[in-house]
N, C-alpha and C positions, 0 to 999 in steps of 0.2 A: 517446636512444641516442647523440646527437652527442657528449656529454661522458663517455661510458662508458669504463672502462679498456680494454675490448675495442677500441674504435675508436682511442683514443689510442695504444695499443701497436701496432696494425696500421698506423697511419700512419707509424711509424718503420721499418717493414720495408723492406729493399732488395728489388730484383727477385729476386735470388738467394734471399733468405730466404723470399719468397713462394713461389717454386718449391719450395724444400726443405720448407717447411711444408705445402704441398699434398701432397707425397709422404708426409709424416708423417701427415697426416689420413687419407689413403687406406689407410694400414696398419691392418689389424685389431688389431694389438697396441696401438695408441695411440688408436683411435677406432672405434666400431662403430655410429655413428649417421649416417644419411644426411642428416638435417636439419642437422647440424653442418657437413657439407661444403657443403650448399646455402647456408647462411648465409655461410660463408666465400667461396664463389664469387660470391655476389651482392655482397659488400662489396668484393672486389678487382676486380670487373668494371668496365671503363671508369673513370669518374671518380666513382664512388659515394662514395668516402671523402672527396671534396672538397666535395660538395654536401650541406649539412645536410638539405635537404628529402628527399633520397633515403635518409637514415639513420633515418627515422621507422619505428618498429616496425610501424605499420599499412601502410606502403608495402612493407616487406620481407616481411611475413607471406605475402601471396599468391604471392610468388615461391618461397617455401620450402615452403609447404603449400597448393598450388593446390586450389581447390574445397572449402576448409574455412572455416568462419566464424572470424573473428579470435578468438584466444585468447591473451591477454597472458601468462598463466602458461606456456603452451607455448613461445612465442618467447623468453621470459626463460630458460627451462630450456635451450633450444638455445644461447642466447648464453652461458650459464654453462658448459656443456660445452665450447664453443669456447674460451672464456677459459682454462679449466683445461688444455686441450690445448695452447694457445699458451704458457702459462707453463711447462708441462713441456718443450716444445720449446726454449724459451729457456734453461732450466737445462741441458738436454742439450747445446745448442750451446756454451754457456759452458764446460761441462766438457770438451768435445772440444778446445777451443782450447788448453788447458793439458795437455800430454801427461804431465808429471810428476804433476800432481794426479790425472789419470785413473788413472795407474798406482798411486798411493797409495790411492785409493778401491778399486781392484780388489784390492790387497794386503790392505786392511782386510776386504773380503768373504772372501777366502781365509783370513785369520786367524780370523775369526768362525766359519767352517765347519771350522776345524782342518785345513786343507790346507797343511801345513808346506812341502812341496817347491814347490808353486805360489806360496806366499807368498814364499819366499826368491828364487825366479826373478824374480818380479814386482818385488820390492824391489831386486834387483840391476839390473834394467832401468831402474827409476826412478832409482836412484842414478847410473847411467851417463848418463842424460838430464840429470840435475841438474848433473853435473860438466861437461857440454858447454855449459851456459848461459853466454853471454858477459856478460850483464848480471847484476849483483849487486844487484838492486833489491828492493822490498818483496815481490814475488811469489816471487823466489828465496828470500828469507829465510823466508817463510811455508811454502813447499814444504820447505825444509830442516827446519823445526820439525816439520811433518807427518810427514816421513820418520823423524825421530828418535823421535817419539811412537809411530808404528806399530811401530818396532823395539822400543821399550821395552814396548809392550803385548804384543808377541809373546813377548819374553824373559820377562816377568813371568808369563806363562801356562804356561811350560815346567815349571820346578821351582825350588825355593828356592835351590839351590846355584849357579845360573847368575848370573854377574855382570851387573848391569843397567846400562844406559847413562843413568842419571839425570842425571849431570853434563852429558852431551851434549845431553839434552833441555832442561835448564835453560839452558845456554849458547845454544842455538838460540832459545829463547824470549826471553832477554835481548836478543839481537842483533836479533830481529824487531821487538821493541817498544822 
């Protein structure tokens, strides 16, 4: 387990990320297994992540499943669910860091659900946030392309007579790449 992705990822977590991930794990929307929480708590307790001998599955198992005989498949399953929850958490954290991208994703959901008013309002908010960006770096250009593409997708779904923003989408893509 010392070289597992789970441990390698967990070693990169800051104290704040450990705190936030603990809250994430305790939420029934993200995790419904107590053994996953127990594995996580064992790993982050003290210096368990630093000592390889404490990361052996046979050492962890009795802390997670007391009074049960060692079952490799059971501990691996718990580790798998913990890794998946951790990956979902990391994706969520990354999405929250970029407000424009978050708004674009929300607008996409509204478009797919055919909620025109909500789509327009969200796109307007995303456009406003995009215009307030002081840096015109790769992230800005990618967000600009995503905004243009969502606008195009929305307009193309309305009706044939609506003028499409294909040139703007093409320009955004050219500049971004």
